N, CA, C and O atoms as a CHARMM CRD file, in Angstrom:
* protein
*
  340
    1    1 MET  N     33.17400 124.04500 113.94100 PROA 1      0.00000
    2    1 MET  CA    33.66300 124.61600 115.18700 PROA 1      0.00000
    3    1 MET  C     33.58500 126.13800 115.10400 PROA 1      0.00000
    4    1 MET  O     33.98900 126.73800 114.10800 PROA 1      0.00000
    5    2 ASP  N     33.06300 126.74900 116.15800 PROA 2      0.00000
    6    2 ASP  CA    32.94300 128.20400 116.20400 PROA 2      0.00000
    7    2 ASP  C     34.30400 128.85300 116.41900 PROA 2      0.00000
    8    2 ASP  O     35.15700 128.32900 117.13400 PROA 2      0.00000
    9    3 THR  N     34.48300 129.99600 115.78800 PROA 3      0.00000
   10    3 THR  CA    35.68700 130.78700 116.00200 PROA 3      0.00000
   11    3 THR  C     35.55300 131.50400 117.34000 PROA 3      0.00000
   12    3 THR  O     34.54900 132.17600 117.58000 PROA 3      0.00000
   13    4 PRO  N     36.54600 131.37300 118.21400 PROA 4      0.00000
   14    4 PRO  CA    36.41500 132.02500 119.52800 PROA 4      0.00000
   15    4 PRO  C     36.43700 133.54600 119.40500 PROA 4      0.00000
   16    4 PRO  O     37.03700 134.10800 118.48900 PROA 4      0.00000
   17    5 ILE  N     35.77700 134.18000 120.33900 PROA 5      0.00000
   18    5 ILE  CA    35.80900 135.63700 120.44800 PROA 5      0.00000
   19    5 ILE  C     36.78700 135.96700 121.57500 PROA 5      0.00000
   20    5 ILE  O     36.68200 135.43600 122.68000 PROA 5      0.00000
   21    6 TYR  N     37.72300 136.83700 121.28000 PROA 6      0.00000
   22    6 TYR  CA    38.76000 137.18000 122.24700 PROA 6      0.00000
   23    6 TYR  C     38.53200 138.56200 122.83300 PROA 6      0.00000
   24    6 TYR  O     37.95100 139.44000 122.19500 PROA 6      0.00000
   25    7 GLU  N     38.99700 138.73400 124.05100 PROA 7      0.00000
   26    7 GLU  CA    39.11400 140.06300 124.62400 PROA 7      0.00000
   27    7 GLU  C     40.60500 140.35700 124.74500 PROA 7      0.00000
   28    7 GLU  O     41.40000 139.47600 125.07000 PROA 7      0.00000
   29    8 TYR  N     40.96600 141.59400 124.48300 PROA 8      0.00000
   30    8 TYR  CA    42.36700 142.00200 124.43800 PROA 8      0.00000
   31    8 TYR  C     42.63100 143.08600 125.46800 PROA 8      0.00000
   32    8 TYR  O     41.72700 143.82200 125.86400 PROA 8      0.00000
   33    9 MET  N     43.86800 143.17000 125.88900 PROA 9      0.00000
   34    9 MET  CA    44.28800 144.26200 126.75400 PROA 9      0.00000
   35    9 MET  C     45.77900 144.49700 126.58300 PROA 9      0.00000
   36    9 MET  O     46.50800 143.65000 126.06700 PROA 9      0.00000
   37   10 HSD  N     46.20600 145.64900 127.02300 PROA 10     0.00000
   38   10 HSD  CA    47.60000 146.04400 126.95100 PROA 10     0.00000
   39   10 HSD  C     48.14000 146.11300 128.37500 PROA 10     0.00000
   40   10 HSD  O     47.44900 146.56600 129.28800 PROA 10     0.00000
   41   11 HSD  N     49.37200 145.66400 128.55700 PROA 11     0.00000
   42   11 HSD  CA    50.02200 145.73400 129.86600 PROA 11     0.00000
   43   11 HSD  C     51.46000 146.17400 129.65100 PROA 11     0.00000
   44   11 HSD  O     52.07700 145.82100 128.64600 PROA 11     0.00000
   45   12 GLN  N     51.99200 146.94000 130.58500 PROA 12     0.00000
   46   12 GLN  CA    53.39300 147.31800 130.44800 PROA 12     0.00000
   47   12 GLN  C     54.09000 147.31900 131.79600 PROA 12     0.00000
   48   12 GLN  O     53.46100 147.43700 132.84800 PROA 12     0.00000
   49   13 ASP  N     55.39400 147.18600 131.73400 PROA 13     0.00000
   50   13 ASP  CA    56.23900 147.24400 132.91700 PROA 13     0.00000
   51   13 ASP  C     57.39600 148.18100 132.58300 PROA 13     0.00000
   52   13 ASP  O     57.85900 148.23000 131.44300 PROA 13     0.00000
   53   14 ILE  N     57.85500 148.91600 133.57800 PROA 14     0.00000
   54   14 ILE  CA    58.95600 149.85400 133.38800 PROA 14     0.00000
   55   14 ILE  C     60.07000 149.47300 134.34500 PROA 14     0.00000
   56   14 ILE  O     59.84200 149.28300 135.54000 PROA 14     0.00000
   57   15 ILE  N     61.28300 149.36500 133.80600 PROA 15     0.00000
   58   15 ILE  CA    62.44900 149.00800 134.60300 PROA 15     0.00000
   59   15 ILE  C     63.44000 150.16500 134.55200 PROA 15     0.00000
   60   15 ILE  O     63.83300 150.60800 133.47200 PROA 15     0.00000
   61   16 ASP  N     63.83800 150.64800 135.71200 PROA 16     0.00000
   62   16 ASP  CA    64.84900 151.69900 135.80400 PROA 16     0.00000
   63   16 ASP  C     66.22000 151.03900 135.67600 PROA 16     0.00000
   64   16 ASP  O     66.60400 150.23200 136.52200 PROA 16     0.00000
   65   17 ILE  N     66.95000 151.38000 134.62900 PROA 17     0.00000
   66   17 ILE  CA    68.26700 150.77000 134.41400 PROA 17     0.00000
   67   17 ILE  C     69.40800 151.72100 134.76000 PROA 17     0.00000
   68   17 ILE  O     70.56800 151.42200 134.47300 PROA 17     0.00000
   69   18 ALA  N     69.09600 152.85900 135.37000 PROA 18     0.00000
   70   18 ALA  CA    70.13200 153.84000 135.70600 PROA 18     0.00000
   71   18 ALA  C     71.19000 153.23100 136.62300 PROA 18     0.00000
   72   18 ALA  O     72.37900 153.50500 136.46700 PROA 18     0.00000
   73   19 GLU  N     70.76100 152.41000 137.57300 PROA 19     0.00000
   74   19 GLU  CA    71.69900 151.80000 138.51800 PROA 19     0.00000
   75   19 GLU  C     72.62300 150.80100 137.83500 PROA 19     0.00000
   76   19 GLU  O     73.73000 150.55900 138.31500 PROA 19     0.00000
   77   20 ALA  N     72.18800 150.22000 136.72800 PROA 20     0.00000
   78   20 ALA  CA    73.01200 149.22900 136.04800 PROA 20     0.00000
   79   20 ALA  C     74.24200 149.87700 135.42100 PROA 20     0.00000
   80   20 ALA  O     75.29000 149.24000 135.31000 PROA 20     0.00000
   81   21 GLY  N     74.12300 151.13500 135.01000 PROA 21     0.00000
   82   21 GLY  CA    75.26600 151.84700 134.44200 PROA 21     0.00000
   83   21 GLY  C     75.75300 151.21600 133.14700 PROA 21     0.00000
   84   21 GLY  O     74.94700 150.86200 132.28600 PROA 21     0.00000
   85   22 ASN  N     77.04400 151.07500 133.00800 PROA 22     0.00000
   86   22 ASN  CA    77.67100 150.51900 131.81000 PROA 22     0.00000
   87   22 ASN  C     77.43100 149.01500 131.75700 PROA 22     0.00000
   88   22 ASN  O     77.96600 148.26600 132.57500 PROA 22     0.00000
   89   23 LEU  N     76.63500 148.58000 130.80600 PROA 23     0.00000
   90   23 LEU  CA    76.26700 147.16900 130.72700 PROA 23     0.00000
   91   23 LEU  C     77.34900 146.29600 130.11400 PROA 23     0.00000
   92   23 LEU  O     77.12800 145.10600 129.88800 PROA 23     0.00000
   93   24 LYS  N     78.51100 146.86700 129.84300 PROA 24     0.00000
   94   24 LYS  CA    79.59200 146.09100 129.24700 PROA 24     0.00000
   95   24 LYS  C     80.29400 145.19800 130.26100 PROA 24     0.00000
   96   24 LYS  O     81.03100 144.29100 129.87400 PROA 24     0.00000
   97   25 THR  N     80.08300 145.43600 131.54300 PROA 25     0.00000
   98   25 THR  CA    80.70000 144.58000 132.54500 PROA 25     0.00000
   99   25 THR  C     79.75200 143.43000 132.87900 PROA 25     0.00000
  100   25 THR  O     78.53500 143.61200 132.86500 PROA 25     0.00000
  101   26 PRO  N     80.28800 142.26300 133.17600 PROA 26     0.00000
  102   26 PRO  CA    79.42500 141.10900 133.49700 PROA 26     0.00000
  103   26 PRO  C     78.50200 141.36500 134.68600 PROA 26     0.00000
  104   26 PRO  O     77.36200 140.90200 134.69500 PROA 26     0.00000
  105   27 GLN  N     78.98500 142.09700 135.68600 PROA 27     0.00000
  106   27 GLN  CA    78.16100 142.35600 136.87500 PROA 27     0.00000
  107   27 GLN  C     76.95800 143.23300 136.52400 PROA 27     0.00000
  108   27 GLN  O     75.84700 142.98900 136.99400 PROA 27     0.00000
  109   28 LYS  N     77.18400 144.24600 135.70300 PROA 28     0.00000
  110   28 LYS  CA    76.09100 145.14900 135.32400 PROA 28     0.00000
  111   28 LYS  C     75.08500 144.41900 134.43000 PROA 28     0.00000
  112   28 LYS  O     73.87400 144.59600 134.56500 PROA 28     0.00000
  113   29 ALA  N     75.60000 143.60800 133.52700 PROA 29     0.00000
  114   29 ALA  CA    74.70200 142.83300 132.66000 PROA 29     0.00000
  115   29 ALA  C     73.87600 141.85500 133.49100 PROA 29     0.00000
  116   29 ALA  O     72.68700 141.66600 133.23100 PROA 29     0.00000
  117   30 ALA  N     74.50100 141.23800 134.48500 PROA 30     0.00000
  118   30 ALA  CA    73.77800 140.30600 135.35600 PROA 30     0.00000
  119   30 ALA  C     72.68200 141.02500 136.13500 PROA 30     0.00000
  120   30 ALA  O     71.60600 140.46900 136.35600 PROA 30     0.00000
  121   31 ALA  N     72.95600 142.26300 136.55100 PROA 31     0.00000
  122   31 ALA  CA    71.93800 143.04200 137.27000 PROA 31     0.00000
  123   31 ALA  C     70.73400 143.31400 136.37500 PROA 31     0.00000
  124   31 ALA  O     69.59100 143.25700 136.82900 PROA 31     0.00000
  125   32 LEU  N     70.99400 143.61100 135.09900 PROA 32     0.00000
  126   32 LEU  CA    69.88800 143.84100 134.16900 PROA 32     0.00000
  127   32 LEU  C     69.09700 142.56000 133.93900 PROA 32     0.00000
  128   32 LEU  O     67.86600 142.58500 133.90600 PROA 32     0.00000
  129   33 VAL  N     69.79100 141.45000 133.78300 PROA 33     0.00000
  130   33 VAL  CA    69.10700 140.16000 133.60000 PROA 33     0.00000
  131   33 VAL  C     68.22300 139.86100 134.80800 PROA 33     0.00000
  132   33 VAL  O     67.10900 139.36100 134.65200 PROA 33     0.00000
  133   34 GLN  N     68.71100 140.16400 136.00300 PROA 34     0.00000
  134   34 GLN  CA    67.90700 139.95100 137.21100 PROA 34     0.00000
  135   34 GLN  C     66.64800 140.81300 137.17500 PROA 34     0.00000
  136   34 GLN  O     65.55800 140.33700 137.49000 PROA 34     0.00000
  137   35 ARG  N     66.79500 142.06400 136.79500 PROA 35     0.00000
  138   35 ARG  CA    65.62500 142.95600 136.72000 PROA 35     0.00000
  139   35 ARG  C     64.61700 142.45300 135.69000 PROA 35     0.00000
  140   35 ARG  O     63.40900 142.50900 135.91900 PROA 35     0.00000
  141   36 LEU  N     65.11100 141.96600 134.56500 PROA 36     0.00000
  142   36 LEU  CA    64.20300 141.42300 133.54800 PROA 36     0.00000
  143   36 LEU  C     63.48400 140.18000 134.07400 PROA 36     0.00000
  144   36 LEU  O     62.30200 139.98200 133.79400 PROA 36     0.00000
  145   37 GLY  N     64.18500 139.35500 134.82500 PROA 37     0.00000
  146   37 GLY  CA    63.54800 138.18000 135.43600 PROA 37     0.00000
  147   37 GLY  C     62.45800 138.57400 136.41000 PROA 37     0.00000
  148   37 GLY  O     61.39300 137.95800 136.44600 PROA 37     0.00000
  149   38 GLU  N     62.72700 139.60900 137.20700 PROA 38     0.00000
  150   38 GLU  CA    61.71200 140.11000 138.14400 PROA 38     0.00000
  151   38 GLU  C     60.49300 140.63000 137.38900 PROA 38     0.00000
  152   38 GLU  O     59.35600 140.44000 137.81900 PROA 38     0.00000
  153   39 SER  N     60.74300 141.28800 136.25900 PROA 39     0.00000
  154   39 SER  CA    59.64000 141.76800 135.42500 PROA 39     0.00000
  155   39 SER  C     58.80500 140.59400 134.91800 PROA 39     0.00000
  156   39 SER  O     57.57500 140.65700 134.90400 PROA 39     0.00000
  157   40 GLY  N     59.48000 139.52900 134.50500 PROA 40     0.00000
  158   40 GLY  CA    58.76900 138.32700 134.04900 PROA 40     0.00000
  159   40 GLY  C     57.91700 137.71900 135.15100 PROA 40     0.00000
  160   40 GLY  O     56.80900 137.24600 134.89700 PROA 40     0.00000
  161   41 ASN  N     58.43400 137.73000 136.37900 PROA 41     0.00000
  162   41 ASN  CA    57.65700 137.21500 137.50800 PROA 41     0.00000
  163   41 ASN  C     56.41500 138.06600 137.75800 PROA 41     0.00000
  164   41 ASN  O     55.33800 137.54200 138.04200 PROA 41     0.00000
  165   42 ARG  N     56.57900 139.38400 137.64900 PROA 42     0.00000
  166   42 ARG  CA    55.40700 140.27000 137.82100 PROA 42     0.00000
  167   42 ARG  C     54.37200 140.00300 136.72700 PROA 42     0.00000
  168   42 ARG  O     53.17000 139.99700 136.99100 PROA 42     0.00000
  169   43 LEU  N     54.84600 139.78300 135.50000 PROA 43     0.00000
  170   43 LEU  CA    53.92800 139.49700 134.40100 PROA 43     0.00000
  171   43 LEU  C     53.17300 138.19500 134.65400 PROA 43     0.00000
  172   43 LEU  O     51.96300 138.12400 134.43900 PROA 43     0.00000
  173   44 THR  N     53.87800 137.17800 135.10400 PROA 44     0.00000
  174   44 THR  CA    53.23100 135.88500 135.38900 PROA 44     0.00000
  175   44 THR  C     52.12800 136.06100 136.43400 PROA 44     0.00000
  176   44 THR  O     51.02300 135.54300 136.27300 PROA 44     0.00000
  177   45 ASP  N     52.43400 136.78600 137.49400 PROA 45     0.00000
  178   45 ASP  CA    51.42000 137.03400 138.53100 PROA 45     0.00000
  179   45 ASP  C     50.23000 137.79000 137.94700 PROA 45     0.00000
  180   45 ASP  O     49.08000 137.46300 138.24200 PROA 45     0.00000
  181   46 PHE  N     50.50000 138.79200 137.12700 PROA 46     0.00000
  182   46 PHE  CA    49.43200 139.57700 136.51500 PROA 46     0.00000
  183   46 PHE  C     48.55000 138.70300 135.62700 PROA 46     0.00000
  184   46 PHE  O     47.32400 138.79300 135.68600 PROA 46     0.00000
  185   47 LEU  N     49.17100 137.85800 134.80400 PROA 47     0.00000
  186   47 LEU  CA    48.40000 137.00000 133.89000 PROA 47     0.00000
  187   47 LEU  C     47.48100 136.05400 134.64600 PROA 47     0.00000
  188   47 LEU  O     46.39000 135.73600 134.17200 PROA 47     0.00000
  189   48 MET  N     47.91100 135.60600 135.80900 PROA 48     0.00000
  190   48 MET  CA    47.11400 134.65900 136.58700 PROA 48     0.00000
  191   48 MET  C     46.03200 135.33900 137.40900 PROA 48     0.00000
  192   48 MET  O     44.98000 134.75000 137.65600 PROA 48     0.00000
  193   49 ASP  N     46.28200 136.59100 137.84200 PROA 49     0.00000
  194   49 ASP  CA    45.40000 137.21700 138.83000 PROA 49     0.00000
  195   49 ASP  C     44.47700 138.30100 138.30200 PROA 49     0.00000
  196   49 ASP  O     43.40000 138.49300 138.86600 PROA 49     0.00000
  197   50 PHE  N     44.83800 139.00900 137.26200 PROA 50     0.00000
  198   50 PHE  CA    44.05800 140.17000 136.84100 PROA 50     0.00000
  199   50 PHE  C     42.69800 139.76200 136.28900 PROA 50     0.00000
  200   50 PHE  O     42.61700 138.99300 135.33200 PROA 50     0.00000
  201   51 GLU  N     41.64600 140.26900 136.88400 PROA 51     0.00000
  202   51 GLU  CA    40.26500 140.04600 136.44500 PROA 51     0.00000
  203   51 GLU  C     39.98400 138.59100 136.07900 PROA 51     0.00000
  204   51 GLU  O     39.38900 138.31300 135.03800 PROA 51     0.00000
  205   52 GLY  N     40.40900 137.67300 136.92500 PROA 52     0.00000
  206   52 GLY  CA    40.13200 136.26200 136.69500 PROA 52     0.00000
  207   52 GLY  C     41.20400 135.52900 135.91600 PROA 52     0.00000
  208   52 GLY  O     41.09800 134.32100 135.70800 PROA 52     0.00000
  209   53 GLY  N     42.23000 136.23300 135.48400 PROA 53     0.00000
  210   53 GLY  CA    43.37100 135.58700 134.82800 PROA 53     0.00000
  211   53 GLY  C     43.06900 135.00500 133.45600 PROA 53     0.00000
  212   53 GLY  O     42.17200 135.45700 132.74400 PROA 53     0.00000
  213   54 ARG  N     43.84100 133.99700 133.11500 PROA 54     0.00000
  214   54 ARG  CA    43.74900 133.25800 131.84900 PROA 54     0.00000
  215   54 ARG  C     44.15500 134.07000 130.62100 PROA 54     0.00000
  216   54 ARG  O     43.76400 133.73100 129.50400 PROA 54     0.00000
  217   55 PHE  N     44.92400 135.12400 130.80900 PROA 55     0.00000
  218   55 PHE  CA    45.43700 135.87800 129.66500 PROA 55     0.00000
  219   55 PHE  C     46.68000 135.19100 129.12400 PROA 55     0.00000
  220   55 PHE  O     47.38300 134.48900 129.85200 PROA 55     0.00000
  221   56 GLU  N     46.94200 135.40000 127.84500 PROA 56     0.00000
  222   56 GLU  CA    48.18500 134.94400 127.23700 PROA 56     0.00000
  223   56 GLU  C     48.81400 136.11700 126.50400 PROA 56     0.00000
  224   56 GLU  O     48.11500 136.99900 126.00600 PROA 56     0.00000
  225   57 VAL  N     50.15300 136.12100 126.44100 PROA 57     0.00000
  226   57 VAL  CA    50.88300 137.16300 125.72700 PROA 57     0.00000
  227   57 VAL  C     50.90700 136.78500 124.24900 PROA 57     0.00000
  228   57 VAL  O     51.30500 135.67700 123.88900 PROA 57     0.00000
  229   58 ILE  N     50.47400 137.72000 123.39500 PROA 58     0.00000
  230   58 ILE  CA    50.52300 137.43800 121.96000 PROA 58     0.00000
  231   58 ILE  C     51.52600 138.33500 121.24200 PROA 58     0.00000
  232   58 ILE  O     51.86100 138.09400 120.08200 PROA 58     0.00000
  233   59 SER  N     52.00700 139.37200 121.93400 PROA 59     0.00000
  234   59 SER  CA    53.00600 140.25400 121.33900 PROA 59     0.00000
  235   59 SER  C     53.71100 141.01300 122.45500 PROA 59     0.00000
  236   59 SER  O     53.11600 141.31600 123.49000 PROA 59     0.00000
  237   60 ASP  N     54.98900 141.31500 122.23200 PROA 60     0.00000
  238   60 ASP  CA    55.71000 142.13000 123.20500 PROA 60     0.00000
  239   60 ASP  C     56.63800 143.08600 122.48400 PROA 60     0.00000
  240   60 ASP  O     56.98200 142.88600 121.31800 PROA 60     0.00000
  241   61 SER  N     57.03600 144.12300 123.19400 PROA 61     0.00000
  242   61 SER  CA    57.90800 145.14400 122.63300 PROA 61     0.00000
  243   61 SER  C     58.78300 145.69700 123.74800 PROA 61     0.00000
  244   61 SER  O     58.33100 145.83500 124.88500 PROA 61     0.00000
  245   62 LEU  N     60.02600 146.01300 123.42800 PROA 62     0.00000
  246   62 LEU  CA    60.95900 146.57500 124.39100 PROA 62     0.00000
  247   62 LEU  C     61.46600 147.89900 123.84600 PROA 62     0.00000
  248   62 LEU  O     61.94500 147.97100 122.71500 PROA 62     0.00000
  249   63 LEU  N     61.35700 148.95500 124.66200 PROA 63     0.00000
  250   63 LEU  CA    61.78400 150.28300 124.25600 PROA 63     0.00000
  251   63 LEU  C     62.67100 150.86600 125.34200 PROA 63     0.00000
  252   63 LEU  O     62.30800 150.85500 126.51800 PROA 63     0.00000
  253   64 LYS  N     63.84200 151.37900 124.94900 PROA 64     0.00000
  254   64 LYS  CA    64.70800 152.07400 125.89300 PROA 64     0.00000
  255   64 LYS  C     64.44700 153.56900 125.74700 PROA 64     0.00000
  256   64 LYS  O     64.56500 154.13200 124.65800 PROA 64     0.00000
  257   65 HSD  N     64.09200 154.19600 126.85500 PROA 65     0.00000
  258   65 HSD  CA    63.82200 155.63500 126.86300 PROA 65     0.00000
  259   65 HSD  C     64.63400 156.22900 128.01100 PROA 65     0.00000
  260   65 HSD  O     64.25900 156.08800 129.17500 PROA 65     0.00000
  261   66 GLY  N     65.74100 156.89000 127.68800 PROA 66     0.00000
  262   66 GLY  CA    66.61100 157.41200 128.73000 PROA 66     0.00000
  263   66 GLY  C     67.16100 156.27200 129.55700 PROA 66     0.00000
  264   66 GLY  O     67.76300 155.34200 129.02100 PROA 66     0.00000
  265   67 ASP  N     66.95600 156.34000 130.86100 PROA 67     0.00000
  266   67 ASP  CA    67.40600 155.28200 131.77400 PROA 67     0.00000
  267   67 ASP  C     66.29900 154.30100 132.12000 PROA 67     0.00000
  268   67 ASP  O     66.35800 153.62800 133.14900 PROA 67     0.00000
  269   68 MET  N     65.30100 154.21900 131.27000 PROA 68     0.00000
  270   68 MET  CA    64.17600 153.31000 131.51700 PROA 68     0.00000
  271   68 MET  C     64.02300 152.33500 130.36000 PROA 68     0.00000
  272   68 MET  O     64.23900 152.67800 129.19800 PROA 68     0.00000
  273   69 LEU  N     63.64500 151.10800 130.70900 PROA 69     0.00000
  274   69 LEU  CA    63.20600 150.13500 129.71600 PROA 69     0.00000
  275   69 LEU  C     61.70300 150.00800 129.87800 PROA 69     0.00000
  276   69 LEU  O     61.20900 149.76100 130.97800 PROA 69     0.00000
  277   70 VAL  N     60.98400 150.17500 128.79400 PROA 70     0.00000
  278   70 VAL  CA    59.53400 150.02800 128.80900 PROA 70     0.00000
  279   70 VAL  C     59.21500 148.74300 128.05600 PROA 70     0.00000
  280   70 VAL  O     59.50700 148.61500 126.86700 PROA 70     0.00000
  281   71 ILE  N     58.61500 147.79800 128.76300 PROA 71     0.00000
  282   71 ILE  CA    58.24000 146.52000 128.16200 PROA 71     0.00000
  283   71 ILE  C     56.72800 146.51900 128.02200 PROA 71     0.00000
  284   71 ILE  O     56.00100 146.62700 129.00900 PROA 71     0.00000
  285   72 SER  N     56.26200 146.39700 126.78400 PROA 72     0.00000
  286   72 SER  CA    54.82100 146.42200 126.50800 PROA 72     0.00000
  287   72 SER  C     54.37200 145.05300 126.02100 PROA 72     0.00000
  288   72 SER  O     55.07800 144.38500 125.26600 PROA 72     0.00000
  289   73 TYR  N     53.20600 144.65100 126.45700 PROA 73     0.00000
  290   73 TYR  CA    52.63500 143.36000 126.08500 PROA 73     0.00000
  291   73 TYR  C     51.21900 143.55200 125.54600 PROA 73     0.00000
  292   73 TYR  O     50.45200 144.36100 126.06700 PROA 73     0.00000
  293   74 LEU  N     50.88500 142.81100 124.51300 PROA 74     0.00000
  294   74 LEU  CA    49.51000 142.69900 124.06000 PROA 74     0.00000
  295   74 LEU  C     49.02300 141.33900 124.54300 PROA 74     0.00000
  296   74 LEU  O     49.62200 140.30700 124.23900 PROA 74     0.00000
  297   75 LEU  N     47.93300 141.35200 125.29700 PROA 75     0.00000
  298   75 LEU  CA    47.39400 140.14100 125.91600 PROA 75     0.00000
  299   75 LEU  C     46.02500 139.82200 125.35100 PROA 75     0.00000
  300   75 LEU  O     45.31500 140.70200 124.86500 PROA 75     0.00000
  301   76 ARG  N     45.66600 138.54900 125.42300 PROA 76     0.00000
  302   76 ARG  CA    44.30600 138.16300 125.04300 PROA 76     0.00000
  303   76 ARG  C     43.87800 136.94900 125.85200 PROA 76     0.00000
  304   76 ARG  O     44.69600 136.22000 126.41300 PROA 76     0.00000
  305   77 ARG  N     42.56700 136.76100 125.88900 PROA 77     0.00000
  306   77 ARG  CA    41.96800 135.53800 126.42700 PROA 77     0.00000
  307   77 ARG  C     40.63300 135.36100 125.73500 PROA 77     0.00000
  308   77 ARG  O     40.07800 136.31200 125.18600 PROA 77     0.00000
  309   78 ILE  N     40.13300 134.17800 125.76200 PROA 78     0.00000
  310   78 ILE  CA    38.83000 133.89500 125.18700 PROA 78     0.00000
  311   78 ILE  C     37.79300 134.62200 126.03500 PROA 78     0.00000
  312   78 ILE  O     37.80600 134.51100 127.26100 PROA 78     0.00000
  313   79 ALA  N     36.90900 135.35200 125.40100 PROA 79     0.00000
  314   79 ALA  CA    35.89600 136.13800 126.11000 PROA 79     0.00000
  315   79 ALA  C     35.10500 135.25000 127.05100 PROA 79     0.00000
  316   79 ALA  O     34.64200 134.17800 126.66000 PROA 79     0.00000
  317   80 GLY  N     34.95000 135.69100 128.28600 PROA 80     0.00000
  318   80 GLY  CA    34.19400 134.95100 129.28100 PROA 80     0.00000
  319   80 GLY  C     34.98000 133.83100 129.94800 PROA 80     0.00000
  320   80 GLY  O     34.47000 133.17700 130.85700 PROA 80     0.00000
  321   81 GLN  N     36.19800 133.60400 129.51600 PROA 81     0.00000
  322   81 GLN  CA    36.97700 132.48700 130.04800 PROA 81     0.00000
  323   81 GLN  C     37.33300 132.65900 131.52600 PROA 81     0.00000
  324   81 GLN  O     37.54500 131.66900 132.22600 PROA 81     0.00000
  325   82 GLN  N     37.40100 133.88700 132.00200 PROA 82     0.00000
  326   82 GLN  CA    37.78500 134.11700 133.39200 PROA 82     0.00000
  327   82 GLN  C     36.80000 133.48500 134.36800 PROA 82     0.00000
  328   82 GLN  O     37.15000 133.24400 135.52400 PROA 82     0.00000
  329   83 ASN  N     35.60200 133.22000 133.93500 PROA 83     0.00000
  330   83 ASN  CA    34.59100 132.63800 134.82200 PROA 83     0.00000
  331   83 ASN  C     34.58000 131.12700 134.81200 PROA 83     0.00000
  332   83 ASN  O     33.84000 130.50300 135.57200 PROA 83     0.00000
  333   84 MET  N     35.39900 130.53000 133.95400 PROA 84     0.00000
  334   84 MET  CA    35.44100 129.08000 133.86600 PROA 84     0.00000
  335   84 MET  C     36.31500 128.50900 134.97100 PROA 84     0.00000
  336   84 MET  O     37.27200 129.15700 135.39400 PROA 84     0.00000
  337   85 PRO  N     36.00700 127.31900 135.44100 PROA 85     0.00000
  338   85 PRO  CA    36.85300 126.68800 136.48000 PROA 85     0.00000
  339   85 PRO  C     38.20700 126.29000 135.93800 PROA 85     0.00000
  340   85 PRO  O     39.03300 125.75100 136.67500 PROA 85     0.00000
């Protein structure tokens, strides 16, 4: 069996958490969870639609910078797979 050749790409999403304020309260924590869920929905749409889709997440990273959360993803798909039915 041949070893597949992959194509890779990087994707990121940025979430402004300034409005969440002190995350020690249940309401503020719930607001952050909602924002993270929305980010996941955007990622799902991106994986399905970008340049023919079929990407998978192989690594992720979360970084807090000031009032922003930066979520980075390393994606891959089998080369040429976007053209397959």
